[in-house]
C-alpha positions, 0 to 999 in steps of 0.5 A: 271532319268531312275528309276524315270520315270519307275513307270510312264511308267508301268502306262501308259503301264498298262492303254494302255492294259486296253484300249485295253482289253476294245476295244476287249471285246466291239467287240466280240460276246462272251465277257470274261467279260460281259458289263452288269456287268460294266453298273450295278450301283449295280455291279460296287458299290459291286466291288468298295466297295470290292476293297477298303476293300481288301486294308484296310484288307492287311494294317491291316494284315500286320501291326499287326505282324509287329508291335509286331515283331519289336517295341513291341519285341515280337516273331514271334509266338506272332505276329502270335497269335495277328493277329488270334484275328483279323482273328478268329473274321473274320468268325463269322462276316461272318456267321452273315453277311450272315444270316442277308444280306437277312433279314436286307438288303446287303447294311445295313449290309455292311454299318454296317460292314464297320463302325465296322471295321473302329472303330476297326482300329481307336481304333488300331491306339492308340496303344503304346508300352504298349498296352495289354489285354483286350484292344488289343483283343477287338480292333483286334476282332472288326476290324476282326468281321467288315471285316467278316460282309461285305463278304456275302453281297458283294458277294450276291450283285454282284451276284444278279446284274449279273443275273443267267448267270453270277453267276460265273463271278460276284463272280470272279470279286468280288474276283479280286476286292479284290485282286487288292485292297490288291495289291494296299494297299501293294504297297501303304504301302510299298512306303508310309511307306518307305517315312514316316519313312525316314521323322521321322528319318530324324534327327536321326544319328546312334550313333558311339563311340566318341574319349574319350567317356566313356562306360556309355555315349555311352550307353546312347546315344545309349539308346536314339537313340533306344527310338526315333527310336521306337517312330518313328516307332509307329507313323508310325504304328498308321498311317497305322492302321488310313489309313486303317480305312480312306480306309474303311470310303471311302468305305461307298460311293460306299456301298451306291450304292448297293441297 
């Protein structure tokens, strides 16, 4: 009972601390965080978009090497190389997004980047044990390129909304929003993923040798158990990619307010 109540109590304490910070900041002459940024629809939209994007990004970055190192039976090096196909496309999208943001509009580039990244993640949610190139590289690069496209437009929007006096503060809040999103995404990945995996494997019992059972029969049962466990893991990883894509689609709503 104590352990089940702990997350609730921590959440209440966190909300009380946040409320105390808001109360104090509203009563000092030089607040740490300007209220202007939290009254600006544009700034709030940029930070909310960055929060959801950060959650989706960490889910993708954890799932790609984890999937390679477990059910796909690849080495840690191969898992890292697969992740590099996503992260390698990030700077390409970031440079292009920065070049186009003022010409096409930061909101338009952000909406396009979120859509592209979500498309890549939805394609990755269809990966199975036989995923290979060129499809794998194309899906990873597409997701990474989309994530990169939104970096500069979101920063530019938040900085412009804050004005010249709050350039550093605006940029810092966007970074904090991304880090908070990554922390929340990682926490959800761990908690929800564990619960899902337990549900997928609820009917599976680890095979133990039975009295009088031949080695061939035991080997067949063990092989079947491994196949069922691998399939459950694949389903879980597909859900991770799908969940990250849904977060990006949800980010389209606040991104519309970045005009």
